[in-house]
LOSEMI-333955 format. One record per residue: residue number from 1; residue in three letters; z, x, y of N, C-alpha, C in turn. Coordinates in Angstrom, 1 decimal. Layout:
<nodes>
+-----+-----+--------+--------+--------+--------+--------+--------+--------+--------+--------+
:   n : res :     nw :     nu :     nv :    caw :    cau :    cav :     cw :     cu :     cv :
+-----+-----+--------+--------+--------+--------+--------+--------+--------+--------+--------+
: NUM : Ala :      Z :      X :      Y :      Z :      X :      Y :      Z :      X :      Y :
...
+-----+-----+--------+--------+--------+--------+--------+--------+--------+--------+--------+
</nodes>
This chain:
<nodes>
+-----+-----+--------+--------+--------+--------+--------+--------+--------+--------+--------+
:   n : res :     nw :     nu :     nv :    caw :    cau :    cav :     cw :     cu :     cv :
+-----+-----+--------+--------+--------+--------+--------+--------+--------+--------+--------+
:   1 : Met :    3.0 :   18.2 :    5.9 :    1.8 :   18.6 :    6.7 :    1.0 :   17.3 :    7.0 :
:   2 : Arg :    0.6 :   17.2 :    8.2 :   -0.2 :   16.0 :    8.6 :   -1.7 :   16.4 :    8.7 :
:   3 : Glu :   -2.5 :   15.3 :    8.5 :   -3.9 :   15.5 :    8.6 :   -4.4 :   14.4 :    9.6 :
:   4 : Val :   -5.4 :   14.8 :   10.4 :   -5.9 :   13.9 :   11.3 :   -7.1 :   13.2 :   10.7 :
:   5 : Ile :   -7.2 :   11.9 :   10.8 :   -8.3 :   11.1 :   10.3 :   -8.8 :   10.2 :   11.4 :
:   6 : Asn :  -10.0 :   10.3 :   11.8 :  -10.6 :    9.5 :   12.8 :  -11.3 :    8.3 :   12.2 :
:   7 : Ile :  -11.1 :    7.1 :   12.8 :  -11.7 :    5.9 :   12.4 :  -12.4 :    5.2 :   13.5 :
:   8 : Ser :  -13.4 :    4.4 :   13.2 :  -14.1 :    3.6 :   14.2 :  -13.9 :    2.1 :   13.9 :
:   9 : Leu :  -13.5 :    1.4 :   14.9 :  -13.2 :    0.0 :   14.8 :  -14.1 :   -0.9 :   15.7 :
:  10 : Pro :  -14.4 :   -2.1 :   15.3 :  -15.0 :   -3.0 :   16.3 :  -14.1 :   -3.3 :   17.4 :
:  11 : Ser :  -14.6 :   -3.6 :   18.6 :  -13.7 :   -3.8 :   19.8 :  -12.6 :   -4.8 :   19.6 :
:  12 : Pro :  -12.9 :   -5.9 :   19.0 :  -11.8 :   -6.9 :   18.8 :  -10.6 :   -6.3 :   17.9 :
:  13 : Met :  -11.0 :   -5.5 :   16.9 :   -9.9 :   -4.9 :   16.1 :   -9.1 :   -3.9 :   16.9 :
:  14 : Ala :   -9.9 :   -3.1 :   17.6 :   -9.2 :   -2.0 :   18.4 :   -8.3 :   -2.7 :   19.5 :
:  15 : Lys :   -8.7 :   -3.8 :   20.0 :   -7.9 :   -4.5 :   21.0 :   -6.6 :   -5.0 :   20.4 :
:  16 : Thr :   -6.7 :   -5.5 :   19.1 :   -5.6 :   -6.0 :   18.4 :   -4.5 :   -4.9 :   18.2 :
:  17 : Val :   -5.0 :   -3.7 :   17.8 :   -4.1 :   -2.6 :   17.6 :   -3.4 :   -2.2 :   18.9 :
:  18 : Lys :   -4.2 :   -2.1 :   20.0 :   -3.7 :   -1.7 :   21.3 :   -2.6 :   -2.7 :   21.8 :
:  19 : Ile :   -2.9 :   -4.0 :   21.6 :   -1.9 :   -5.0 :   22.0 :   -0.6 :   -4.9 :   21.2 :
:  20 : Ala :   -0.7 :   -4.7 :   19.9 :    0.5 :   -4.5 :   19.0 :    1.3 :   -3.3 :   19.5 :
:  21 : Val :    0.6 :   -2.2 :   19.9 :    1.4 :   -1.0 :   20.4 :    2.0 :   -1.3 :   21.7 :
:  22 : Lys :    1.2 :   -2.0 :   22.6 :    1.7 :   -2.2 :   24.0 :    2.9 :   -3.2 :   24.0 :
:  23 : Asn :    2.8 :   -4.2 :   23.0 :    3.9 :   -5.1 :   22.9 :    5.2 :   -4.6 :   22.3 :
:  24 : Gly :    5.1 :   -3.3 :   21.8 :    6.2 :   -2.7 :   21.2 :    6.4 :   -2.9 :   19.7 :
:  25 : Ser :    5.5 :   -3.6 :   19.1 :    5.6 :   -3.8 :   17.6 :    5.5 :   -2.5 :   16.9 :
:  26 : Tyr :    4.7 :   -1.6 :   17.4 :    4.6 :   -0.2 :   16.9 :    4.7 :    0.8 :   18.0 :
:  27 : Ser :    5.2 :    2.0 :   17.6 :    5.4 :    3.0 :   18.7 :    4.1 :    3.7 :   19.0 :
:  28 : Ser :    3.1 :    3.6 :   18.1 :    1.8 :    4.3 :   18.4 :    0.8 :    3.7 :   17.5 :
:  29 : Thr :   -0.5 :    4.0 :   17.8 :   -1.6 :    3.6 :   17.0 :   -1.4 :    4.2 :   15.6 :
:  30 : Ser :   -1.0 :    5.4 :   15.5 :   -0.8 :    6.1 :   14.2 :    0.2 :    5.3 :   13.4 :
:  31 : Glu :    1.3 :    4.9 :   14.0 :    2.4 :    4.2 :   13.3 :    1.8 :    2.8 :   12.8 :
:  32 : Phe :    1.0 :    2.2 :   13.6 :    0.3 :    0.9 :   13.2 :   -0.4 :    1.1 :   11.8 :
:  33 : Phe :   -1.2 :    2.2 :   11.8 :   -2.0 :    2.4 :   10.6 :   -1.2 :    2.9 :    9.4 :
:  34 : Arg :   -0.1 :    3.7 :    9.7 :    0.8 :    4.1 :    8.6 :    1.5 :    2.9 :    8.0 :
:  35 : His :    1.9 :    2.0 :    8.8 :    2.5 :    0.8 :    8.3 :    1.5 :    0.0 :    7.5 :
:  36 : Leu :    0.3 :   -0.2 :    8.0 :   -0.7 :   -0.9 :    7.2 :   -1.0 :   -0.2 :    5.9 :
:  37 : Leu :   -1.0 :    1.1 :    5.8 :   -1.3 :    1.8 :    4.6 :   -0.1 :    1.7 :    3.6 :
:  38 : Arg :    1.1 :    1.7 :    4.2 :    2.3 :    1.5 :    3.3 :    2.3 :    0.1 :    2.7 :
:  39 : Asp :    2.0 :   -0.9 :    3.5 :    1.9 :   -2.3 :    2.9 :    0.8 :   -2.4 :    1.8 :
:  40 : Trp :   -0.3 :   -1.7 :    2.0 :   -1.4 :   -1.7 :    1.1 :   -0.9 :   -1.1 :   -0.2 :
:  41 : Gln :   -0.3 :    0.1 :   -0.1 :    0.2 :    0.8 :   -1.3 :    1.3 :    0.0 :   -2.1 :
:  42 : Glu :    2.2 :   -0.7 :   -1.3 :    3.2 :   -1.5 :   -1.9 :    2.6 :   -2.7 :   -2.7 :
:  43 : Gly :    1.5 :   -3.3 :   -2.1 :    0.8 :   -4.4 :   -2.7 :    0.1 :   -4.0 :   -4.0 :
:  44 : Lys :   -0.5 :   -2.8 :   -3.9 :   -1.2 :   -2.3 :   -5.1 :   -0.2 :   -2.0 :   -6.2 :
:  45 : Leu :    1.0 :   -1.4 :   -5.9 :    2.0 :   -1.2 :   -6.9 :    2.5 :   -2.5 :   -7.5 :
:  46 : Leu :    2.7 :   -3.5 :   -6.6 :    3.2 :   -4.8 :   -7.1 :    2.2 :   -5.4 :   -8.0 :
:  47 : Asn :    0.9 :   -5.3 :   -7.7 :   -0.1 :   -5.9 :   -8.6 :   -0.1 :   -5.2 :  -10.0 :
:  48 : Glu :    0.1 :   -3.9 :  -10.0 :    0.2 :   -3.1 :  -11.3 :    1.4 :   -3.6 :  -12.1 :
:  49 : Leu :    2.5 :   -3.7 :  -11.4 :    3.7 :   -4.2 :  -12.0 :    3.6 :   -5.6 :  -12.6 :
:  50 : Asn :    3.0 :   -6.5 :  -11.9 :    2.7 :   -7.8 :  -12.4 :    1.8 :   -7.8 :  -13.6 :
:  51 : Glu :    0.8 :   -7.0 :  -13.6 :   -0.1 :   -6.8 :  -14.7 :    0.6 :   -6.4 :  -16.0 :
:  52 : Ser :    1.5 :   -5.4 :  -15.7 :    2.3 :   -4.9 :  -16.9 :    3.2 :   -5.9 :  -17.4 :
:  53 : Arg :    3.8 :   -6.7 :  -16.5 :    4.7 :   -7.8 :  -17.0 :    3.9 :   -8.8 :  -17.8 :
:  54 : Ala :    2.7 :   -9.1 :  -17.3 :    1.9 :  -10.1 :  -18.0 :    1.5 :   -9.6 :  -19.4 :
:  55 : Glu :    1.2 :   -8.3 :  -19.5 :    0.9 :   -7.7 :  -20.8 :    2.1 :   -7.8 :  -21.8 :
:  56 : Ile :    3.3 :   -7.5 :  -21.2 :    4.5 :   -7.6 :  -22.0 :    4.8 :   -9.0 :  -22.5 :
:  57 : Ala :    4.6 :  -10.0 :  -21.6 :    4.8 :  -11.4 :  -21.9 :    3.8 :  -11.8 :  -22.9 :
:  58 : Ala :    2.6 :  -11.3 :  -23.0 :    1.6 :  -11.6 :  -23.9 :    1.7 :  -10.8 :  -25.2 :
:  59 : Ser :    2.8 :  -10.1 :  -25.3 :    3.1 :   -9.2 :  -26.5 :    2.0 :   -8.1 :  -26.7 :
:  60 : Lys :    1.4 :   -7.7 :  -25.6 :    0.4 :   -6.6 :  -25.7 :    1.0 :   -5.2 :  -25.3 :
:  61 : Gly :    2.3 :   -5.3 :  -24.9 :    2.9 :   -4.0 :  -24.4 :    3.3 :   -3.2 :  -25.6 :
:  62 : Lys :    3.5 :   -1.9 :  -25.4 :    3.9 :   -1.0 :  -26.5 :    5.3 :   -0.7 :  -26.4 :
:  63 : Ile :    6.1 :   -0.8 :  -27.5 :    7.5 :   -0.6 :  -27.5 :    7.7 :    0.9 :  -27.7 :
:  64 : Leu :    8.4 :    1.5 :  -26.8 :    8.7 :    2.9 :  -26.9 :   10.1 :    3.1 :  -27.6 :
:  65 : Arg :   10.2 :    3.8 :  -28.7 :   11.5 :    4.0 :  -29.3 :   12.0 :    5.4 :  -29.0 :
:  66 : Ser :   11.2 :    6.3 :  -28.5 :   11.6 :    7.6 :  -28.1 :   10.6 :    8.2 :  -27.2 :
:  67 : Leu :   10.9 :    9.3 :  -26.6 :   10.0 :   10.0 :  -25.6 :    8.7 :   10.4 :  -26.3 :
:  68 : Lys :    8.8 :   10.6 :  -27.6 :    7.5 :   11.0 :  -28.4 :    6.5 :    9.9 :  -28.4 :
:  69 : Asp :    6.9 :    8.7 :  -28.2 :    6.0 :    7.5 :  -28.2 :    5.2 :    7.5 :  -26.9 :
:  70 : Leu :    5.5 :    8.3 :  -25.9 :    4.7 :    8.3 :  -24.7 :    3.4 :    9.0 :  -24.9 :
:  71 : Arg :    3.3 :    9.8 :  -25.9 :    2.0 :   10.6 :  -26.2 :    0.9 :    9.8 :  -26.7 :
+-----+-----+--------+--------+--------+--------+--------+--------+--------+--------+--------+
</nodes>
């Protein structure tokens, strides 16, 4: 199911989006923003992964010996 979200952009930003679509970089304005959101989500996940790796490297991670340790 899709949901419509309306946003307001300053003219220079709106022009940037329109040019990207017109040049064929994106098939639509919606695709531009979906791509932007996917990149943001991926970056957030990568940051969380890097934080977890740093905790493990600093010996702050919890060693799980069984599924019961997840509780």
